[in-house]
N, C-alpha and C positions, 0 to 999 in steps of 0.2 A: 844496660842500655837505660840512659835517663829518660823518663816520660817528659815529652813534649806537652806543652799545652795549646791549643788551637784556640784561636779567638773566637772561631765559630761556638765550638764545642761550648764555651761560657756565655754564648750569646743569645737569649731569652726566644730569639727570632728562630734561632735552629730548632726548638722545642716545642714551639707553639703549634703548630700540627698537631704532631704526638698528642700533646695534653688535650687539647681541643677534642681530640676523636675521643678519646677514653674518657672524656668527661659527658661526651653526647652518649656514648653508651650508659654510662653509670652517674649520672648525675647528681646523686648522694654521696659519693664516693670522695670524700674529704682527703684519705691519705691512700698512697699507695707504693709499692716499691716493684723495681723492674731490670732487665738487663738489656742493653742494645749491644750486639757484636757486630763485626762487619760481615759475617757467614749466617750468624745464629741470633735468634732473641728469646728473651724467656720472660717470666714471670707474670706475662699478661692472662691472669686466669680470669678477667672480665672479658676477654674477647668473645663475640658473638659467635656463633656457627660459620657465619657468610661474611665474617670481617677481616678473614686472615690478609686476604689480598688488600685491602684499605689502610691495615697496620704496618704491613709491608712499605707501603709507599707513606705512609706518614712517618716511618722510622729513615728514610732514606736521609734526609737532611744530617740527620744524626750520625750514619754511616759517612756520608762524605766528611763530615768534621772530625770522625775517627781517622778516616784515611789520611787527612791532613796532617793532624796530629801524630802521626805514626802509632795508633793505639789499635789494640785490638778490639776492646771491648769499654765498655762503663756500665759500672752498676748506678741507681740513682732512686732517691727518694721524694716523692711529690707530695705535698700538702697545698690544699686549696682550701684559703679561707672565704668567709661568709660572701665578704664583697669583692669576690673574685680576683682575689690577690695570688699568685700561685708561686710558690718557693720551690726550687729543685736543688735537692742536695746531693751533690757528686761523691761517690766514694773517695774514702781517704787515699791520698799518694804522696809519694815521696820523691825527693829530687833525686835521689840517688840510687833507688832500689825500685824495682816493677815489682807490682803486683799483679798475676795473670788470674784474671775471673771471666773464666768460659763460660757462659749460661748453659746449664744442663749437665756440667761435669763435676765441679764442685762448688759447693754453697760458700765456703771459707774463701776459696781462689789459693791460689799459689804464690808467696814469696820467694823471688829469687833472690838469693842471698848474694851469689857472683853472675857478674853479667855476663851475657855471650857464653855460657858454658851448656851445652847440651848433655842429656843423662846419658849414663854409661852406655845403654845399647846403642845410642845414636852415633856414638864415638867410636864403636867397633869396627876396623878395618876389616877387609875381607883379608884370610889365608890363603894361601897358593901352594897346593901339593903336588911336590915334582913328578909323583907318579901315577897322577890321574891323568888321562886320555880322552880322546872322543871316542863316543861308542861305537864298537863295530859295527852296529847297525845302520852308523850314518852314511848315505851315500847319495850326495847331491846332483849326482847327472841322472839316477833312476828317480829321485824326487823329482826334478825338476820336468822327466819324459813324463812320469805319470799325472803331474799336474796339469801339462799340456792337453791331454789325453782327457781329463775331466772337464776341463775351463776351455774348450775349443772357442778361438775368438778374444779371449782376454789378453788386454793390453800389458805390460811388462814396463819395467823400468828401464832407459837407455843406460848406456854406460857413463854419460855425463851426470844422470839423476845418480846415480849409485854412487858416483865419484862425490857429488855435492854432499849426499848423506854421510859417506865417511869422514866429510871433512866435517860436517857438523856434529857428529857423535864422539869425534875424535877417536877413532879407532876404526880397523879393517873389519869391513863384514864379516860376518861367519860364512863357511862357503854355502851352508844350508840355505841360510836365509836370502844370499845373494841368488839362489839358485829359485826361491819363492817368487823373489823381487822381480826376476828376468821374465815370468810368468804374468805376474800380477802386480798392480802397485795398489791396488783396492780404492780406483778412481770409480765409484758405483755412481755419485750422483746421486738422482733420487731413485734411481733402480732397485727397489728393495728386494726384488726377486732375484737380481743378480747378485747382491750381497749375500742374502741365506743361500745361492748353489754355491758360493767361493766359500762361505762358512763350512757348509756340509765338504768340499772338496778338502778342504783345508783341515780337517779332523776335529771341527768345532772351532776353531779358530777364527774369530772376526778381526781379520787384519786391520791396523789403524792408517795404513797406507803411509807414504814417505814422512809425509808431514807429522804425522804422529811417533813415529819410531824415535824412541831416547832412550838414555841411559836411567835406570830408577831414580838416580841422584840430583837428576834435573828434569824430570817428569812429576806429575801432580799425584804422587802414590801414595805418599804418608807424611806430605808437608803440612805442618801446622799442626801436629799432634801436640795436644798439652803435653807439659812437662810430667804431671802426677800421672799422665796415661801411661807415658814410655817408661817410667820408673817402675812400675809394675811387670815388668818382662825382662828376661833375661838372655843377652846374646849367647845360646848355646850352640856348640858343635859337638857333636860326639865321633868317635871313630867309627860309628856304622852309619852316619849321616851323610846321606846324599845332597842336602841342600845345607848351607851353610845358615845358622841363625843371626841375620841381619835384619836391618831396619829397611835402608833403600841404597845400596850400595852400586857405585858406578860399573860394574860389571854384570848388574841384571839390565840388557837390553830391552824393554818394553817393546811388544810388537804387535800387540790385539788385545781384545778383549774376549773372554770365552764365554760361547755360545751368544755373542753380544746382546750388550746392555745388562749383562750381569753386575758390573763394577767387579769383576774380578779379572786381573790383567794377566796377560801371560807374557812373560819375558825369556829369551835365549839367557843362560848361567854362564858367564864365561870364568866365575871363580866358583866350581862347585865343591861340594864338602868332598871327604876323603873318600866316600863311597861313591860318589857320583862321575858325571862323566861331563868334560868341555862341550859345552853347546847344547846341554840338555834343557828342555823345556820345562818351564817352572811358573805355579799360580801363585800370583800376590793376594792373596784374599782382601776384601774392602773390610772383612768383621776381624781380622787380625793385625797388631800393630807391629809383629816382626815375622821374620821366617818367610817362608816359600814352600808349597806344595809341590811335590815333584809330580808331572804331568805325563813326561817321556824322556826318555834315556836321547831320544834325538826327533828330530823333526821328521826323518825319514820311517822311524818306528811308528810316531802316530798316524802320519797320512797315509804311505804304502800298507803296512800291515795293522793299525789300527790298535795299537798296543798302548795302551793310557794305564798309568799308575794308581792301586788306591792311595787313599790318605792315610796317612801315620799320627802317631801322638805326637802332639808336639812338646818336645823338650824346652822350651823357652818359656813355658807358661806351666809348669809340671815339677814336682820334687824331683831331685834334690834342691835344684836351683831357685824355684818359687814355692813357697810352703804358704799355706792358710791354717793356721790353729784354730777351730771353732769347738763350741761345746758338743760332746758326741760324738768327736771323729776319733780315730785311732791315732794320730799324731800326737806325739809328745814336744816338750820343749826340747827336752834330751834328746829327741831323733830326730827332730830337724836341725840341730844344730851341727852340722856337718860344715868340713871345709868347701863345700860346694853350694852353700848356702847363699844367695843375693839377694832375695826379695821375701820379705816374711811379713803377713798382715796377720794380728791376733785379733779376732773378732769376739761375740759376746760367748763370756766363757763362763764354766761352774764357779771359778774361784782365779782371784788376781795371779797371773804368771810370773812366774820369778827369770827375769833375763841374764843372770849370770851365766848360763851356760853359752851365753852369744859372744862373751868377751873373748876377744881373742881372734875371732874368726876372719878369714884372710878377706873374704870376698862380700859380707854384707855390708849392700850398701843402701837397701831400703828397709824402713820398718815403719809398718802402720798399725796402728792399736787402739781398739774403741777405748771411749772412756772407762775408767775402773776397771779395765784388764790388767794393768799392768802393778806388780807387787811393789817394787821400789823404781820410780821414775830416774831417781839421781844413777841408777846403772848405765843409763843411757849414754853419758858423759865417757862411758869406757869405752864404747864402741867407736873406734877411732879412725875406722873405714865408710863410717855413715853419710852418705850423700842427701838422701830427703828421710825427713821424717814426718809423721802426721799423727799425732797423738791429740788426747783430749785437752779442753780450757784448763779443768786441775792440773792435768799432768804437767801441761807446761808452764803454769804457774810455779809449780815443785821444781822443773828444770832450773826454771829463768831465777828464782830465789837462790838456789845451789850452785849457782853460776857454772851448771853443768852442760851446756851446750855443746855438742863436738864441735870443733873448730873447722872438720872437712866438711858441713854441710855445703850442699850448693843450692838447695831450696826447702821451702817447710812449708806447712798448711798445719790446718786444724779439723779435727777428725768429727765428722758428723753432718747433717742437712739441717736448714733452718735455725743457726746459729744465731744468735745476736750479735748483729755487726759491731757493736761498739767494744763488746768482749773480745771479738776476733781481731779487731782492729789493734786494739790494747796490744793483745800478744806479740801483731807484728811489729808494732811500734817500739815495744822491746827488744825486740830481735836487730831489729835495723839499729837503735841506738847501741845495742851489743858489740853490733859490726863499726860501727862510728860512723853511721849514716846519717842523713838528715831525717827529722823525725816525719811523720805522717801529718798532714793537714789535710782540711778537707774545704771545698768551694760551693757557695750556693748562688744559685743565678734564681734572680727575681724579677717576675712580671707580671702582665695581668690577661685574661683570656680574652677581654674585649679590647679591640685596636683604641 
């Protein structure tokens, strides 16, 4: 996606309220840096304890300009002269390549080398196993009878409402969900006691109601996860997995919140793993970037029999697919270098790591390595399946000078926090030019604090 520039974003009037607010807090502060995103801000270390709401209001014109420019965020540096003149330097941009800078995630940002291409975990489609069936415990009639006893007077959905819901989500409703919705459509209004009673009756699930039921691919489950976050997990489904290792498949039908307000969403799984059941209940954790935990093999088993499953180890963030090498760990590069390896992070180590054992691995697509941890950076050029690379400034310099940047890369970043912006931009500019793109350019906005 080519970044588009908004006139409002380069208009000093858009920034005036924000600059004046910070200047009021710290009148002697002549230079500072920060970031503003559509949903998050960062770098405002001078914010007083009671000033957060004022800061959010002052950032609103910038957020509005970002939305009009179809941009997620903007990094900027401010300099205020003695005479009150202000210069705002926006972070460098290219007309052909996007740099995603999300405050609080990665200080360097992520350079997207291939537009509109998702990380591998987000591209993974559900598999369907022919021998997987509905759980023996699933009993829609019993489920409906029990819920009517527990929730006398509850108002359920009509046949027309259920038909409208099916049309909206683009698939027939599972029988157990249909049974639940015939009893209650979660129309609580402001009656929190009713909501609590129904949550208890539904085995801890706070039903969203008809308007909130949606497939995970269309719901706001994991939308907007940064590229550099998703590349750190693997879409793993083992033979003994009840739930597939996926990000937000259309076959997870989100129906409610676990416990009410937890942020962990409950879904009916219509594409279970080899060891699962069609229509099982899963929990999509707000703290996990991929996968879901099995809650119950069926709605009936949870609500009628009270059988909830215990959490299991997440194969999507664990060896052999995802490995972290750090000083003092028992794992070696030789042990990590299996055909199952997808994501490798090399943290601070006692000695530089030889990457030669990684050459030829069929699934290795993400490599993160702290500065000084790689013995011979040019070996990276032989990792022909690599999609994401995050290494130190010196390692990038070596790789670029050796013309050894893997042609398979979709995105890149610079490892570390608090890095000099000019040095990071130099690496990004070299990578963009390497791809035949337009060089980075910066924009300066000038104005005065006083009208």
